[in-house]
N, C-alpha and C positions, 0 to 999 in steps of 0.2 A: 884403658887398653887391655886390662886383663879380661874384661868382659867380651871384647871383640875376639881376642884369642880363644877364650872358651866357646863362644858362638861358632867360630870358624872351625875349631876342632870337633865339636858336636856335629856340625853340618857335614864334615868330612866323614865321620864314623857312621852317620845315617846313610850318606850316599855309598860308602863301601859296603855297609850291610845289605843295602837294597841290591846292590850289584852281586854280592855272594849268594844271596837267597834266590835270585831270579835264575831260572834255568830254561829260558825260552829257546828252544832248539827245534829244528826241523825234524819230521818224523815221516816215514812212509804212510800213505793213506791207509793201508791195511792194518795200521797200529791204532786207528781211531776206535773208540768204543762202538760197539754194534749199533746202539741206538743213534749215534751220530751219523754213522754210514747209511742207516735206514732212513733218517730224516732227509739227507741230502738227496738220496736216490728218489724218494717220494715227493719231496718239495721242488727239486730242481732237476727234473728228469733229462733236460736237454744239456745240462751243465756237466763238466767234469772237474775234479779237484786238481787245482793248478799246484798247490802246496799245502801242507798242514804242519802246525807247530805245537809243541806241548810246553806248558809253563808249569813247572813244579815248584811254584812259590809257596805261600802259605796255604793255598788250595790248588790242586791240580785243575788246569784248565786247558782247553784245545781251542785253537784257532784255525779256520779253514778258509783259504781263498779260493773261489772257484774261477774257472776260465772265462765266465761272463762278467767278471768283476765284482760279484757279490761276496761278502765275507759274513761267516757265521762263527759265533763263539759258543762253545759247549762247556758245561761243568764236567766233573770227573766221571759221572755216569753216562755222559753223552746226551743229556738234556739241553736244548738250546737255551742260550742266555740272551744272545743278541743276534739279529739278522739285519745287515746293512746292505741294501741293493744298490747303493750309490745314488743313481739318477733314474731308476726305473722302480716300478712297483714291486714291494713285498708280495710274494705269493698270498693270496686270499686265505689258503689253508693255515697259514701261520697265525693270522690275526683271529682273536676271539670273535665269535658272531656278533655279540652285543657291541663290541668296539667298532667292528667293521660296519654295522648298520649305523652306528652314530656318526662315523667319519662320511659315509655316503649320503646320510640326510643333511649334515651341517656344512659339508665341504665337498659338494658334488663335482666330480671330475678331477679331484686333486688327490693324487696317489700318495700312499703311505710308502715312504722309501727306507724307513728305519724302524724297528721295533726292539725294545729291550724289556726283559723281565726284571723287575725290581723287588725288593723285599715286600713292599706294600702294593704292588700292582704292575702296571705296565707304563712305559714311556714310549711315544710314537713321535716320529718327525714326518711332516708331510712335505711334499716337493716345493710347497711355497715357503718353507723354512719355519713353519710354525711347530711348535712343540706341545703335544697334548699328553696329560697324565690321566690315568684311569686306575680304578681300584682293581683287585683281583677278580671281582665279579662283573667288571666292565662298566661301572658307573663313572661317568665323566667327573673328574676332580678339578681340573684347571688347565691353563693354557700359559705358555711362555712364547714370546715372539723374538 
């Protein structure tokens, strides 16, 4: 019984600390880092920012939702971390050339709908729900379905 109480107390403490440290709040688009604003303007010229949030947790991060349904996550400096276009193709300018070529060759006609930068490289989700992993230099590492 003491173990259960200890576990529940620890779980409650972790939950409360996560809530206390999370500061996910809306911000005006003009408060985004310059690099993030430039990325949005260049990559999504037809879209406008529907809303933006800042999360000042352990690392400052920004999330932007565009009026076309796309979502982009940025680090504190305004470098993109994740681009999620839901059901339409991620703009080709976001995808490194070697990765784009691999996808076109091996999955013709299947668009990339999500791309994330990871510590060791990139993760992509295709419209057919396949997930592909690539190194930082664009070498194919594997696939999940």
